[in-house]
C-alpha positions in Angstrom: 11.2 -55.8 11.8 8.7 -54.9 14.7 11.0 -52.1 15.5 10.9 -50.8 12.2 7.1 -51.0 12.1 7.0 -49.0 15.1 9.4 -46.2 14.0 7.4 -45.5 10.8 4.3 -44.4 12.6 6.4 -42.2 15.1 8.3 -40.8 12.0 4.9 -40.3 10.1 3.4 -38.5 13.2 6.7 -36.2 13.3 6.2 -35.5 9.6 2.6 -34.3 10.3 3.5 -32.2 13.2 6.4 -30.5 11.3 4.1 -29.8 8.3 1.4 -28.3 10.6 3.9 -25.9 12.2 5.4 -24.9 8.8 1.8 -24.3 7.5 0.9 -22.3 10.5 4.2 -20.2 10.3 3.5 -19.6 6.4 0.0 -18.3 7.2 1.5 -16.0 9.9 4.0 -14.7 7.4 1.2 -14.2 4.7 -0.9 -12.3 7.2 2.1 -9.9 8.3 3.1 -9.6 4.7 -0.3 -8.5 3.5 -0.5 -5.6 5.9 -0.1 -2.1 4.6 3.6 -1.1 4.8 4.1 2.6 6.2 4.6 4.9 3.1 5.8 7.6 4.9 7.5 8.7 8.0 6.6 12.4 7.6 4.1 13.4 10.2 2.8 16.2 7.9 2.2 13.8 5.1 0.4 11.2 7.3 -3.0 13.0 6.7 -2.5 12.7 3.0 -1.7 9.0 3.3 -4.6 8.2 5.7 -6.9 10.2 3.1 -5.6 8.1 0.1 -5.8 5.0 1.9 -9.3 5.6 3.0 -10.6 7.1 -0.5 -8.5 5.0 -2.8 -8.0 1.5 -1.6 -6.0 -0.9 -3.8 -7.8 -2.0 -6.6 -9.4 1.3 -7.5 -9.6 1.9 -11.4 -7.5 4.5 -12.8 -10.6 6.4 -13.9 -11.9 6.6 -10.4 -8.4 7.9 -9.2 -8.6 10.8 -11.9 -12.2 11.5 -10.9 -11.1 11.7 -7.2 -8.1 14.1 -8.2 -10.3 16.2 -10.5 -13.1 16.7 -8.0 -10.6 18.0 -5.6 -8.7 20.2 -8.2 -5.6 18.3 -7.4 -3.4 18.8 -10.5 -2.3 15.6 -12.2 -0.5 14.2 -15.3 0.2 10.9 -16.8 3.5 9.7 -15.3 6.8 9.1 -17.1 6.1 5.4 -17.1 3.1 3.6 -18.4 0.5 2.7 -16.0 1.2 5.8 -13.7 -0.4 8.9 -12.8 1.4 11.9 -10.9 -0.6 14.3 -8.7 0.0 17.1 -6.4 -1.9 16.9 -3.2 -1.9 20.0 -0.9 -3.1 19.8 2.6 -3.3 22.2 5.6 -1.5 21.1 8.6 -4.1 21.8 11.3 -1.4 21.8 14.2 1.0 24.2 12.4 -1.8 26.2 10.1 0.5 25.7 7.1 0.2 23.9 3.9 1.9 20.7 3.1 2.2 19.4 -0.4 3.1 15.8 -1.6 3.7 14.6 -5.1 2.1 11.4 -5.4 2.6 8.7 -7.8 0.0 6.3 -8.5 0.8 2.9 -10.0 -1.5 0.7 -11.7 -1.3 -2.8 -13.0 -2.1 -4.1 -16.6 -5.9 -3.9 -15.9 -5.9 -0.1 -14.6 -6.4 -1.3 -11.0 -4.5 0.8 -8.4 -1.6 -1.4 -7.0 0.5 1.0 -5.0 1.2 4.8 -4.4 4.3 6.6 -3.6 4.5 9.9 -1.6 7.1 12.5 -1.8 7.2 15.9 0.0 7.5 18.8 -2.4 7.8 22.6 -2.3 4.4 24.3 -1.6 2.9 26.5 -4.5 1.7 29.7 -3.8 -1.9 30.1 -2.9 -3.8 31.1 -6.0 -5.4 34.7 -5.3 
């Protein structure tokens, strides 16, 4: 019985230590998971992605996204799915001195808050004269 009493505190100590390690591992995984994933590998689209990340953080309202697009004369339309906006964003690549255009689909939650966006490279439209 004495040996059994000694082993219980040892077992309890091991369970507490294991729980602490699991909690620490879960916290690390949550921090890593909360970091922004790279949306594009295309170096010419990176400036557009950077602008969107800075100007339209997650949680931005759909009205603010529409105002942002309108203020810059980026054409936009409601997406095919509810809670989406599709826009064409044109940027001048300063290294190559040529335009690059992205089709950006913005995704909103049920409260109209930005939850994500997707970039796709698209053909450049002619520059209006």
